[in-house]
C-alpha positions as CSV (number, residue, x, y, z in Angstrom):
1,M,7.2,-1.2,23.8
2,G,10.1,-4.4,23.3
3,E,13.6,-3.5,24.4
4,K,14.1,-2.9,20.5
5,G,11.0,-1.0,19.6
6,E,9.2,-4.0,18.3
7,P,5.1,-4.4,19.0
8,L,4.4,-5.9,22.5
9,V,2.1,-8.7,22.3
10,I,-0.4,-9.2,25.3
11,T,-1.3,-12.7,25.9
12,Q,-4.1,-13.9,28.5
13,N,-4.0,-18.1,28.9
14,G,-1.1,-18.3,26.4
15,E,-2.9,-17.1,23.5
16,A,-2.4,-13.7,22.0
17,K,-5.2,-11.5,22.7
18,A,-4.0,-7.9,22.3
19,V,-0.8,-6.1,20.1
20,M,0.7,-2.6,21.4
21,Q,3.2,-0.9,19.3
22,S,4.3,3.0,19.4
23,I,2.7,5.7,17.7
24,E,5.7,5.6,15.0
25,S,5.5,1.9,13.9
26,Y,1.8,1.9,13.5
27,E,2.0,4.2,11.1
28,Q,4.8,2.8,8.9
29,T,2.4,0.0,9.0
30,Q,-0.8,2.1,7.8
31,E,1.6,3.3,5.2
32,T,3.0,-0.2,4.3
33,M,-0.6,-1.6,3.8
34,A,-1.5,1.8,1.8
35,L,0.7,1.2,-0.2
36,L,0.6,-3.1,-0.4
37,K,-3.1,-2.2,-1.7
38,I,-1.9,0.0,-4.3
39,L,0.3,-2.7,-5.8
40,A,-2.6,-5.2,-5.2
41,L,-5.5,-3.0,-7.3
42,G,-2.2,-2.2,-10.4
43,A,-1.7,-5.9,-10.4
44,R,-5.1,-6.7,-10.5
45,Q,-5.4,-4.3,-13.6
46,V,-2.4,-5.5,-15.6
47,E,-4.8,-8.7,-15.1
48,E,-7.8,-7.5,-16.8
49,G,-5.6,-5.5,-19.1
50,K,-7.3,-2.4,-18.4
51,V,-3.5,-1.0,-18.9
52,Q,-2.0,0.9,-21.7
53,S,1.4,1.8,-22.9
54,S,3.4,5.0,-22.1
55,A,3.5,5.4,-25.7
56,D,-0.2,5.5,-26.0
57,V,-0.5,7.4,-23.4
58,I,1.8,10.0,-24.8
59,K,0.4,10.2,-28.0
60,G,-3.6,11.4,-26.1
61,L,-1.9,14.0,-24.1
62,R,-0.3,15.3,-26.8
63,E,-3.5,15.1,-28.8
64,R,-5.7,16.7,-26.2
65,R,-2.7,19.5,-25.9
66,K,-3.3,20.3,-29.4
67,A,-7.4,20.4,-29.1
68,R,-7.2,23.3,-26.6
């Protein structure tokens, strides 16, 4: 790829048409995208009020354990 391992942009008539990158860079990009999706999902759940306090979660887990 580029001298510093950066993705290489391939152009046609001065317009970007494709990007070539190393497999390591591609995998890192995919991991980053997955983490961003998880963060976006979490933010949406917070906005929708689909959250519980840690105290409530711990209390519920303890109650479930006692019920066994």
